[in-house]
Backbone as XML, in Angstrom:
<?xml version="1.0"?>
<chain id="A" units="angstrom">
  <residue number="1" name="MET">
    <atom name="N" x="16.982" y="-35.111" z="47.365"/>
    <atom name="CA" x="15.923" y="-34.133" z="47.333"/>
    <atom name="C" x="16.474" y="-32.768" z="47.724"/>
  </residue>
  <residue number="2" name="LYS">
    <atom name="N" x="16.102" y="-31.794" z="46.982"/>
    <atom name="CA" x="16.558" y="-30.434" z="47.253"/>
    <atom name="C" x="15.677" y="-29.799" z="48.327"/>
  </residue>
  <residue number="3" name="LYS">
    <atom name="N" x="16.305" y="-29.246" z="49.365"/>
    <atom name="CA" x="15.553" y="-28.587" z="50.423"/>
    <atom name="C" x="15.240" y="-27.152" z="50.036"/>
  </residue>
  <residue number="4" name="VAL">
    <atom name="N" x="14.096" y="-26.662" z="50.522"/>
    <atom name="CA" x="13.752" y="-25.267" z="50.287"/>
    <atom name="C" x="14.510" y="-24.408" z="51.293"/>
  </residue>
  <residue number="5" name="LYS">
    <atom name="N" x="14.535" y="-23.129" z="51.088"/>
    <atom name="CA" x="15.283" y="-22.225" z="51.961"/>
    <atom name="C" x="14.795" y="-22.326" z="53.398"/>
  </residue>
  <residue number="6" name="SER">
    <atom name="N" x="15.714" y="-22.170" z="54.337"/>
    <atom name="CA" x="15.393" y="-22.340" z="55.747"/>
    <atom name="C" x="14.663" y="-21.147" z="56.358"/>
  </residue>
  <residue number="7" name="ASN">
    <atom name="N" x="14.435" y="-20.085" z="55.621"/>
    <atom name="CA" x="13.733" y="-18.926" z="56.165"/>
    <atom name="C" x="12.222" y="-19.132" z="56.239"/>
  </residue>
  <residue number="8" name="ILE">
    <atom name="N" x="11.750" y="-20.355" z="56.049"/>
    <atom name="CA" x="10.323" y="-20.638" z="56.078"/>
    <atom name="C" x="9.825" y="-20.998" z="57.468"/>
  </residue>
  <residue number="9" name="LYS">
    <atom name="N" x="10.705" y="-21.019" z="58.467"/>
    <atom name="CA" x="10.295" y="-21.391" z="59.811"/>
    <atom name="C" x="9.158" y="-20.483" z="60.278"/>
  </residue>
  <residue number="10" name="ASN">
    <atom name="N" x="8.125" y="-21.112" z="60.767"/>
    <atom name="CA" x="6.944" y="-20.419" z="61.280"/>
    <atom name="C" x="6.174" y="-19.643" z="60.216"/>
  </residue>
  <residue number="11" name="LYS">
    <atom name="N" x="6.334" y="-20.003" z="58.961"/>
    <atom name="CA" x="5.565" y="-19.375" z="57.883"/>
    <atom name="C" x="4.263" y="-20.160" z="57.716"/>
  </residue>
  <residue number="12" name="TYR">
    <atom name="N" x="3.129" y="-19.480" z="57.874"/>
    <atom name="CA" x="1.828" y="-20.117" z="57.722"/>
    <atom name="C" x="1.453" y="-20.061" z="56.244"/>
  </residue>
  <residue number="13" name="VAL">
    <atom name="N" x="1.092" y="-21.217" z="55.689"/>
    <atom name="CA" x="0.819" y="-21.322" z="54.260"/>
    <atom name="C" x="-0.415" y="-22.174" z="54.012"/>
  </residue>
  <residue number="14" name="ILE">
    <atom name="N" x="-0.937" y="-22.056" z="52.807"/>
    <atom name="CA" x="-1.919" y="-22.997" z="52.275"/>
    <atom name="C" x="-1.202" y="-23.791" z="51.201"/>
  </residue>
  <residue number="15" name="VAL">
    <atom name="N" x="-1.321" y="-25.126" z="51.272"/>
    <atom name="CA" x="-0.688" y="-26.004" z="50.291"/>
    <atom name="C" x="-1.781" y="-26.808" z="49.594"/>
  </residue>
  <residue number="16" name="ARG">
    <atom name="N" x="-1.775" y="-26.742" z="48.252"/>
    <atom name="CA" x="-2.698" y="-27.554" z="47.453"/>
    <atom name="C" x="-1.875" y="-28.625" z="46.749"/>
  </residue>
  <residue number="17" name="THR">
    <atom name="N" x="-2.328" y="-29.871" z="46.871"/>
    <atom name="CA" x="-1.678" y="-30.975" z="46.180"/>
    <atom name="C" x="-2.571" y="-31.436" z="45.039"/>
  </residue>
  <residue number="18" name="ASP">
    <atom name="N" x="-2.028" y="-32.252" z="44.156"/>
    <atom name="CA" x="-2.837" y="-32.743" z="43.040"/>
    <atom name="C" x="-3.757" y="-33.895" z="43.449"/>
  </residue>
  <residue number="19" name="CYS">
    <atom name="N" x="-3.451" y="-34.583" z="44.561"/>
    <atom name="CA" x="-4.295" y="-35.718" z="44.926"/>
    <atom name="C" x="-4.565" y="-35.852" z="46.422"/>
  </residue>
  <residue number="20" name="MET">
    <atom name="N" x="-3.931" y="-35.042" z="47.260"/>
    <atom name="CA" x="-4.101" y="-35.179" z="48.706"/>
    <atom name="C" x="-4.967" y="-34.073" z="49.299"/>
  </residue>
  <residue number="21" name="GLY">
    <atom name="N" x="-5.382" y="-33.125" z="48.497"/>
    <atom name="CA" x="-6.242" y="-32.068" z="48.987"/>
    <atom name="C" x="-5.502" y="-30.784" z="49.315"/>
  </residue>
  <residue number="22" name="VAL">
    <atom name="N" x="-6.151" y="-29.973" z="50.157"/>
    <atom name="CA" x="-5.637" y="-28.652" z="50.515"/>
    <atom name="C" x="-5.490" y="-28.595" z="52.028"/>
  </residue>
  <residue number="23" name="PHE">
    <atom name="N" x="-4.365" y="-28.056" z="52.478"/>
    <atom name="CA" x="-4.079" y="-27.930" z="53.905"/>
    <atom name="C" x="-3.543" y="-26.544" z="54.198"/>
  </residue>
  <residue number="24" name="ALA">
    <atom name="N" x="-3.798" y="-26.062" z="55.421"/>
    <atom name="CA" x="-3.203" y="-24.826" z="55.914"/>
    <atom name="C" x="-2.423" y="-25.168" z="57.170"/>
  </residue>
  <residue number="25" name="GLY">
    <atom name="N" x="-1.208" y="-24.635" z="57.282"/>
    <atom name="CA" x="-0.405" y="-24.904" z="58.461"/>
    <atom name="C" x="0.955" y="-24.239" z="58.357"/>
  </residue>
  <residue number="26" name="TYR">
    <atom name="N" x="1.805" y="-24.547" z="59.330"/>
    <atom name="CA" x="3.148" y="-23.965" z="59.395"/>
    <atom name="C" x="4.123" y="-24.839" z="58.613"/>
  </residue>
  <residue number="27" name="LEU">
    <atom name="N" x="4.656" y="-24.297" z="57.530"/>
    <atom name="CA" x="5.591" y="-25.012" z="56.666"/>
    <atom name="C" x="6.905" y="-25.226" z="57.404"/>
  </residue>
  <residue number="28" name="GLN">
    <atom name="N" x="7.402" y="-26.456" z="57.372"/>
    <atom name="CA" x="8.619" y="-26.816" z="58.095"/>
    <atom name="C" x="9.851" y="-26.754" z="57.194"/>
  </residue>
  <residue number="29" name="PRO">
    <atom name="N" x="11.001" y="-26.387" z="57.765"/>
    <atom name="CA" x="12.231" y="-26.215" z="56.977"/>
    <atom name="C" x="12.702" y="-27.482" z="56.273"/>
  </residue>
  <residue number="30" name="GLU">
    <atom name="N" x="12.342" y="-28.644" z="56.789"/>
    <atom name="CA" x="12.779" y="-29.884" z="56.137"/>
    <atom name="C" x="11.952" y="-30.238" z="54.901"/>
  </residue>
  <residue number="31" name="SER">
    <atom name="N" x="11.013" y="-29.395" z="54.529"/>
    <atom name="CA" x="10.230" y="-29.598" z="53.304"/>
    <atom name="C" x="11.146" y="-29.546" z="52.087"/>
  </residue>
  <residue number="32" name="THR">
    <atom name="N" x="10.749" y="-30.266" z="51.053"/>
    <atom name="CA" x="11.519" y="-30.316" z="49.811"/>
    <atom name="C" x="10.608" y="-29.995" z="48.630"/>
  </residue>
  <residue number="33" name="GLU">
    <atom name="N" x="11.131" y="-30.129" z="47.427"/>
    <atom name="CA" x="10.322" y="-29.876" z="46.234"/>
    <atom name="C" x="9.182" y="-30.873" z="46.080"/>
  </residue>
  <residue number="34" name="THR">
    <atom name="N" x="9.364" y="-32.112" z="46.581"/>
    <atom name="CA" x="8.341" y="-33.149" z="46.417"/>
    <atom name="C" x="7.663" y="-33.545" z="47.724"/>
  </residue>
  <residue number="35" name="LEU">
    <atom name="N" x="8.056" y="-32.945" z="48.831"/>
    <atom name="CA" x="7.477" y="-33.248" z="50.136"/>
    <atom name="C" x="7.309" y="-31.953" z="50.920"/>
  </residue>
  <residue number="36" name="LYS">
    <atom name="N" x="6.098" y="-31.684" z="51.339"/>
    <atom name="CA" x="5.830" y="-30.522" z="52.188"/>
    <atom name="C" x="5.386" y="-31.053" z="53.548"/>
  </residue>
  <residue number="37" name="ILE">
    <atom name="N" x="6.012" y="-30.541" z="54.595"/>
    <atom name="CA" x="5.675" y="-30.931" z="55.954"/>
    <atom name="C" x="5.080" y="-29.718" z="56.645"/>
  </residue>
  <residue number="38" name="LEU">
    <atom name="N" x="3.874" y="-29.909" z="57.174"/>
    <atom name="CA" x="3.173" y="-28.838" z="57.877"/>
    <atom name="C" x="2.928" y="-29.262" z="59.313"/>
  </residue>
  <residue number="39" name="LYS">
    <atom name="N" x="3.059" y="-28.310" z="60.223"/>
    <atom name="CA" x="2.678" y="-28.530" z="61.620"/>
    <atom name="C" x="1.468" y="-27.670" z="61.909"/>
  </residue>
  <residue number="40" name="GLN">
    <atom name="N" x="0.690" y="-28.112" z="62.924"/>
    <atom name="CA" x="-0.554" y="-27.432" z="63.286"/>
    <atom name="C" x="-1.391" y="-27.205" z="62.026"/>
  </residue>
  <residue number="41" name="ALA">
    <atom name="N" x="-1.644" y="-28.285" z="61.315"/>
    <atom name="CA" x="-2.289" y="-28.215" z="60.001"/>
    <atom name="C" x="-3.771" y="-28.550" z="60.066"/>
  </residue>
  <residue number="42" name="ARG">
    <atom name="N" x="-4.527" y="-27.840" z="59.248"/>
    <atom name="CA" x="-5.950" y="-28.130" z="59.066"/>
    <atom name="C" x="-6.217" y="-28.404" z="57.599"/>
  </residue>
  <residue number="43" name="ARG">
    <atom name="N" x="-7.016" y="-29.434" z="57.357"/>
    <atom name="CA" x="-7.455" y="-29.717" z="55.989"/>
    <atom name="C" x="-8.521" y="-28.684" z="55.618"/>
  </residue>
  <residue number="44" name="ILE">
    <atom name="N" x="-8.371" y="-28.104" z="54.450"/>
    <atom name="CA" x="-9.383" y="-27.169" z="53.943"/>
    <atom name="C" x="-10.306" y="-28.004" z="53.053"/>
  </residue>
  <residue number="45" name="TRP">
    <atom name="N" x="-11.285" y="-28.621" z="53.686"/>
    <atom name="CA" x="-12.148" y="-29.556" z="52.965"/>
    <atom name="C" x="-13.152" y="-28.813" z="52.084"/>
  </residue>
  <residue number="46" name="TYR">
    <atom name="N" x="-13.713" y="-27.739" z="52.608"/>
    <atom name="CA" x="-14.670" y="-26.917" z="51.854"/>
    <atom name="C" x="-14.573" y="-25.505" z="52.410"/>
  </residue>
  <residue number="47" name="TRP">
    <atom name="N" x="-14.502" y="-24.528" z="51.522"/>
    <atom name="CA" x="-14.498" y="-23.146" z="51.993"/>
    <atom name="C" x="-15.591" y="-22.366" z="51.297"/>
  </residue>
  <residue number="48" name="SER">
    <atom name="N" x="-16.047" y="-21.350" z="51.984"/>
    <atom name="CA" x="-17.069" y="-20.442" z="51.491"/>
    <atom name="C" x="-16.638" y="-19.049" z="51.933"/>
  </residue>
  <residue number="49" name="GLY">
    <atom name="N" x="-17.105" y="-18.025" z="51.267"/>
    <atom name="CA" x="-16.771" y="-16.671" z="51.669"/>
    <atom name="C" x="-15.437" y="-16.181" z="51.134"/>
  </residue>
  <residue number="50" name="ALA">
    <atom name="N" x="-14.881" y="-16.904" z="50.178"/>
    <atom name="CA" x="-13.675" y="-16.491" z="49.450"/>
    <atom name="C" x="-13.791" y="-17.111" z="48.067"/>
  </residue>
  <residue number="51" name="ALA">
    <atom name="N" x="-13.525" y="-16.336" z="47.047"/>
    <atom name="CA" x="-13.718" y="-16.804" z="45.670"/>
    <atom name="C" x="-12.704" y="-17.875" z="45.269"/>
  </residue>
  <residue number="52" name="SER">
    <atom name="N" x="-11.539" y="-17.884" z="45.927"/>
    <atom name="CA" x="-10.480" y="-18.821" z="45.557"/>
    <atom name="C" x="-9.571" y="-19.030" z="46.756"/>
  </residue>
  <residue number="53" name="LEU">
    <atom name="N" x="-8.656" y="-19.979" z="46.641"/>
    <atom name="CA" x="-7.657" y="-20.156" z="47.695"/>
    <atom name="C" x="-6.765" y="-18.924" z="47.816"/>
  </residue>
  <residue number="54" name="SER">
    <atom name="N" x="-6.551" y="-18.242" z="46.706"/>
    <atom name="CA" x="-5.757" y="-17.017" z="46.745"/>
    <atom name="C" x="-6.416" y="-15.974" z="47.645"/>
  </residue>
  <residue number="55" name="GLN">
    <atom name="N" x="-7.712" y="-15.789" z="47.490"/>
    <atom name="CA" x="-8.420" y="-14.839" z="48.334"/>
    <atom name="C" x="-8.447" y="-15.325" z="49.780"/>
  </residue>
  <residue number="56" name="LEU">
    <atom name="N" x="-8.625" y="-16.629" z="49.990"/>
    <atom name="CA" x="-8.605" y="-17.179" z="51.340"/>
    <atom name="C" x="-7.260" y="-16.907" z="52.010"/>
  </residue>
  <residue number="57" name="ALA">
    <atom name="N" x="-6.170" y="-17.028" z="51.260"/>
    <atom name="CA" x="-4.828" y="-16.788" z="51.801"/>
    <atom name="C" x="-4.584" y="-15.317" z="52.113"/>
  </residue>
  <residue number="58" name="MET">
    <atom name="N" x="-5.223" y="-14.429" z="51.385"/>
    <atom name="CA" x="-5.017" y="-12.995" z="51.587"/>
    <atom name="C" x="-5.963" y="-12.395" z="52.626"/>
  </residue>
  <residue number="59" name="GLU">
    <atom name="N" x="-7.233" y="-12.818" z="52.585"/>
    <atom name="CA" x="-8.264" y="-12.159" z="53.392"/>
    <atom name="C" x="-8.950" y="-13.066" z="54.404"/>
  </residue>
  <residue number="60" name="GLY">
    <atom name="N" x="-8.799" y="-14.366" z="54.266"/>
    <atom name="CA" x="-9.586" y="-15.284" z="55.077"/>
    <atom name="C" x="-10.957" y="-15.458" z="54.458"/>
  </residue>
  <residue number="61" name="THR">
    <atom name="N" x="-11.882" y="-15.989" z="55.240"/>
    <atom name="CA" x="-13.236" y="-16.208" z="54.757"/>
    <atom name="C" x="-14.203" y="-15.203" z="55.364"/>
  </residue>
  <residue number="62" name="LYS">
    <atom name="N" x="-15.180" y="-14.794" z="54.576"/>
    <atom name="CA" x="-16.206" y="-13.877" z="55.068"/>
    <atom name="C" x="-17.349" y="-14.632" z="55.752"/>
  </residue>
  <residue number="63" name="THR">
    <atom name="N" x="-17.404" y="-15.961" z="55.579"/>
    <atom name="CA" x="-18.459" y="-16.785" z="56.184"/>
    <atom name="C" x="-17.841" y="-18.009" z="56.876"/>
  </residue>
  <residue number="64" name="PRO">
    <atom name="N" x="-17.141" y="-17.807" z="57.984"/>
    <atom name="CA" x="-16.459" y="-18.923" z="58.629"/>
    <atom name="C" x="-17.394" y="-20.048" z="59.077"/>
  </residue>
  <residue number="65" name="GLY">
    <atom name="N" x="-18.620" y="-19.729" z="59.421"/>
    <atom name="CA" x="-19.569" y="-20.753" z="59.845"/>
    <atom name="C" x="-19.988" y="-21.695" z="58.732"/>
  </residue>
  <residue number="66" name="SER">
    <atom name="N" x="-19.774" y="-21.311" z="57.485"/>
    <atom name="CA" x="-20.139" y="-22.154" z="56.346"/>
    <atom name="C" x="-18.976" y="-23.033" z="55.870"/>
  </residue>
  <residue number="67" name="CYS">
    <atom name="N" x="-17.786" y="-22.798" z="56.398"/>
    <atom name="CA" x="-16.608" y="-23.570" z="55.977"/>
    <atom name="C" x="-16.575" y="-24.917" z="56.683"/>
  </residue>
  <residue number="68" name="ARG">
    <atom name="N" x="-15.889" y="-25.865" z="56.069"/>
    <atom name="CA" x="-15.723" y="-27.193" z="56.657"/>
    <atom name="C" x="-14.235" y="-27.497" z="56.758"/>
  </residue>
  <residue number="69" name="PHE">
    <atom name="N" x="-13.673" y="-27.129" z="57.900"/>
    <atom name="CA" x="-12.268" y="-27.397" z="58.204"/>
    <atom name="C" x="-12.253" y="-28.324" z="59.416"/>
  </residue>
  <residue number="70" name="PRO">
    <atom name="N" x="-11.839" y="-29.586" z="59.252"/>
    <atom name="CA" x="-11.758" y="-30.486" z="60.406"/>
    <atom name="C" x="-10.718" y="-30.003" z="61.421"/>
  </residue>
  <residue number="71" name="CYS">
    <atom name="N" x="-10.570" y="-30.783" z="62.478"/>
    <atom name="CA" x="-9.643" y="-30.422" z="63.549"/>
    <atom name="C" x="-8.199" y="-30.353" z="63.040"/>
  </residue>
  <residue number="72" name="GLU">
    <atom name="N" x="-7.412" y="-29.623" z="63.786"/>
    <atom name="CA" x="-5.992" y="-29.473" z="63.493"/>
    <atom name="C" x="-5.256" y="-30.765" z="63.851"/>
  </residue>
  <residue number="73" name="VAL">
    <atom name="N" x="-4.253" y="-31.111" z="63.053"/>
    <atom name="CA" x="-3.373" y="-32.234" z="63.379"/>
    <atom name="C" x="-1.988" y="-31.680" z="63.685"/>
  </residue>
  <residue number="74" name="ASP">
    <atom name="N" x="-1.244" y="-32.391" z="64.514"/>
    <atom name="CA" x="0.083" y="-31.916" z="64.908"/>
    <atom name="C" x="1.027" y="-31.793" z="63.723"/>
  </residue>
  <residue number="75" name="ARG">
    <atom name="N" x="0.953" y="-32.769" z="62.797"/>
    <atom name="CA" x="1.911" y="-32.803" z="61.688"/>
    <atom name="C" x="1.305" y="-33.584" z="60.532"/>
  </residue>
  <residue number="76" name="VAL">
    <atom name="N" x="1.555" y="-33.115" z="59.320"/>
    <atom name="CA" x="1.132" y="-33.846" z="58.126"/>
    <atom name="C" x="2.248" y="-33.748" z="57.090"/>
  </residue>
  <residue number="77" name="GLU">
    <atom name="N" x="2.491" y="-34.864" z="56.412"/>
    <atom name="CA" x="3.455" y="-34.902" z="55.305"/>
    <atom name="C" x="2.673" y="-35.032" z="54.012"/>
  </residue>
  <residue number="78" name="LEU">
    <atom name="N" x="2.893" y="-34.107" z="53.109"/>
    <atom name="CA" x="2.211" y="-34.100" z="51.820"/>
    <atom name="C" x="3.244" y="-34.383" z="50.743"/>
  </residue>
  <residue number="79" name="SER">
    <atom name="N" x="2.986" y="-35.387" z="49.923"/>
    <atom name="CA" x="3.927" y="-35.695" z="48.854"/>
    <atom name="C" x="3.252" y="-35.528" z="47.503"/>
  </residue>
  <residue number="80" name="SER">
    <atom name="N" x="4.032" y="-35.064" z="46.556"/>
    <atom name="CA" x="3.508" y="-34.869" z="45.217"/>
    <atom name="C" x="4.661" y="-34.766" z="44.223"/>
  </residue>
  <residue number="81" name="PRO">
    <atom name="N" x="4.863" y="-35.796" z="43.426"/>
    <atom name="CA" x="5.940" y="-35.716" z="42.434"/>
    <atom name="C" x="5.658" y="-34.674" z="41.348"/>
  </residue>
  <residue number="82" name="ARG">
    <atom name="N" x="4.400" y="-34.266" z="41.227"/>
    <atom name="CA" x="4.035" y="-33.286" z="40.190"/>
    <atom name="C" x="4.052" y="-31.855" z="40.702"/>
  </residue>
  <residue number="83" name="GLY">
    <atom name="N" x="4.383" y="-31.660" z="41.971"/>
    <atom name="CA" x="4.488" y="-30.310" z="42.512"/>
    <atom name="C" x="3.301" y="-29.892" z="43.353"/>
  </residue>
  <residue number="84" name="PHE">
    <atom name="N" x="3.389" y="-28.690" z="43.881"/>
    <atom name="CA" x="2.409" y="-28.127" z="44.799"/>
    <atom name="C" x="2.089" y="-26.688" z="44.412"/>
  </residue>
  <residue number="85" name="GLU">
    <atom name="N" x="0.969" y="-26.232" z="44.907"/>
    <atom name="CA" x="0.710" y="-24.804" z="44.948"/>
    <atom name="C" x="0.881" y="-24.421" z="46.417"/>
  </residue>
  <residue number="86" name="VAL">
    <atom name="N" x="1.753" y="-23.468" z="46.693"/>
    <atom name="CA" x="1.993" y="-23.011" z="48.056"/>
    <atom name="C" x="1.706" y="-21.513" z="48.102"/>
  </residue>
  <residue number="87" name="LEU">
    <atom name="N" x="0.753" y="-21.141" z="48.940"/>
    <atom name="CA" x="0.352" y="-19.741" z="49.072"/>
    <atom name="C" x="0.720" y="-19.233" z="50.459"/>
  </residue>
  <residue number="88" name="ASP">
    <atom name="N" x="1.453" y="-18.133" z="50.516"/>
    <atom name="CA" x="1.711" y="-17.475" z="51.793"/>
    <atom name="C" x="0.393" y="-16.913" z="52.309"/>
  </residue>
  <residue number="89" name="VAL">
    <atom name="N" x="0.189" y="-17.022" z="53.613"/>
    <atom name="CA" x="-1.053" y="-16.568" z="54.237"/>
    <atom name="C" x="-0.758" y="-15.327" z="55.074"/>
  </residue>
  <residue number="90" name="THR">
    <atom name="N" x="-1.579" y="-14.304" z="54.923"/>
    <atom name="CA" x="-1.413" y="-13.093" z="55.723"/>
    <atom name="C" x="-1.808" y="-13.385" z="57.174"/>
  </residue>
  <residue number="91" name="GLU">
    <atom name="N" x="-1.404" y="-12.520" z="58.059"/>
    <atom name="CA" x="-1.741" y="-12.678" z="59.475"/>
    <atom name="C" x="-3.254" y="-12.612" z="59.694"/>
  </residue>
  <residue number="92" name="VAL">
    <atom name="N" x="-3.919" y="-11.722" z="58.992"/>
    <atom name="CA" x="-5.387" y="-11.615" z="59.096"/>
    <atom name="C" x="-6.046" y="-12.920" z="58.650"/>
  </residue>
  <residue number="93" name="ALA">
    <atom name="N" x="-5.597" y="-13.459" z="57.530"/>
    <atom name="CA" x="-6.179" y="-14.700" z="57.014"/>
    <atom name="C" x="-5.858" y="-15.884" z="57.932"/>
  </residue>
  <residue number="94" name="ARG">
    <atom name="N" x="-4.641" y="-15.934" z="58.487"/>
    <atom name="CA" x="-4.268" y="-17.027" z="59.404"/>
    <atom name="C" x="-5.212" y="-17.051" z="60.598"/>
  </residue>
  <residue number="95" name="LYS">
    <atom name="N" x="-5.424" y="-15.899" z="61.211"/>
    <atom name="CA" x="-6.318" y="-15.827" z="62.365"/>
    <atom name="C" x="-7.725" y="-16.275" z="61.990"/>
  </residue>
  <residue number="96" name="CYS">
    <atom name="N" x="-8.169" y="-15.887" z="60.814"/>
    <atom name="CA" x="-9.502" y="-16.255" z="60.335"/>
    <atom name="C" x="-9.605" y="-17.770" z="60.119"/>
  </residue>
  <residue number="97" name="ILE">
    <atom name="N" x="-8.627" y="-18.347" z="59.430"/>
    <atom name="CA" x="-8.625" y="-19.800" z="59.167"/>
    <atom name="C" x="-8.610" y="-20.573" z="60.474"/>
  </residue>
  <residue number="98" name="GLN">
    <atom name="N" x="-7.763" y="-20.154" z="61.399"/>
    <atom name="CA" x="-7.661" y="-20.866" z="62.668"/>
    <atom name="C" x="-8.895" y="-20.705" z="63.540"/>
  </residue>
  <residue number="99" name="SER">
    <atom name="N" x="-9.702" y="-19.665" z="63.280"/>
    <atom name="CA" x="-10.913" y="-19.455" z="64.096"/>
    <atom name="C" x="-12.149" y="-20.141" z="63.532"/>
  </residue>
  <residue number="100" name="VAL">
    <atom name="N" x="-12.036" y="-20.729" z="62.341"/>
    <atom name="CA" x="-13.186" y="-21.438" z="61.756"/>
    <atom name="C" x="-13.548" y="-22.600" z="62.689"/>
  </residue>
  <residue number="101" name="PRO">
    <atom name="N" x="-14.825" y="-22.727" z="63.063"/>
    <atom name="CA" x="-15.223" y="-23.821" z="63.942"/>
    <atom name="C" x="-14.847" y="-25.183" z="63.358"/>
  </residue>
  <residue number="102" name="ILE">
    <atom name="N" x="-14.468" y="-26.108" z="64.242"/>
    <atom name="CA" x="-14.088" y="-27.452" z="63.810"/>
    <atom name="C" x="-15.304" y="-28.147" z="63.235"/>
  </residue>
  <residue number="103" name="TRP">
    <atom name="N" x="-15.161" y="-28.640" z="62.026"/>
    <atom name="CA" x="-16.227" y="-29.397" z="61.373"/>
    <atom name="C" x="-16.028" y="-30.860" z="61.709"/>
  </residue>
  <residue number="104" name="GLU">
    <atom name="N" x="-17.076" y="-31.501" z="62.189"/>
    <atom name="CA" x="-16.982" y="-32.924" z="62.525"/>
    <atom name="C" x="-18.283" y="-33.629" z="62.176"/>
  </residue>
  <residue number="105" name="SER">
    <atom name="N" x="-18.167" y="-34.902" z="61.982"/>
    <atom name="CA" x="-19.333" y="-35.725" z="61.656"/>
    <atom name="C" x="-20.265" y="-35.793" z="62.860"/>
  </residue>
  <residue number="106" name="LYS">
    <atom name="N" x="-21.546" y="-35.761" z="62.574"/>
    <atom name="CA" x="-22.537" y="-35.839" z="63.677"/>
    <atom name="C" x="-23.298" y="-37.124" z="63.616"/>
  </residue>
</chain>
């Protein structure tokens, strides 16, 4: 497996997979073309206040209370032989994503 460049340490990203969903977290250097490893990751189960993941990555959400992001996990491994969409997240958007209230079952 080919490793991605090591300059990704502490880079906050949104990763979309074809079958595992969407996650936001810190991309780890040991990630490869078919495996993405994120630390301090949150599943982006449902978002509102951004027209697309691209806008969410650039600006965050305008309605954080309407989003459904479960609790953060220490580490998640995402695999996809068909590839990923990986979006760099701005500092403003990272703070916004991380401040979305934890969505949990009641």
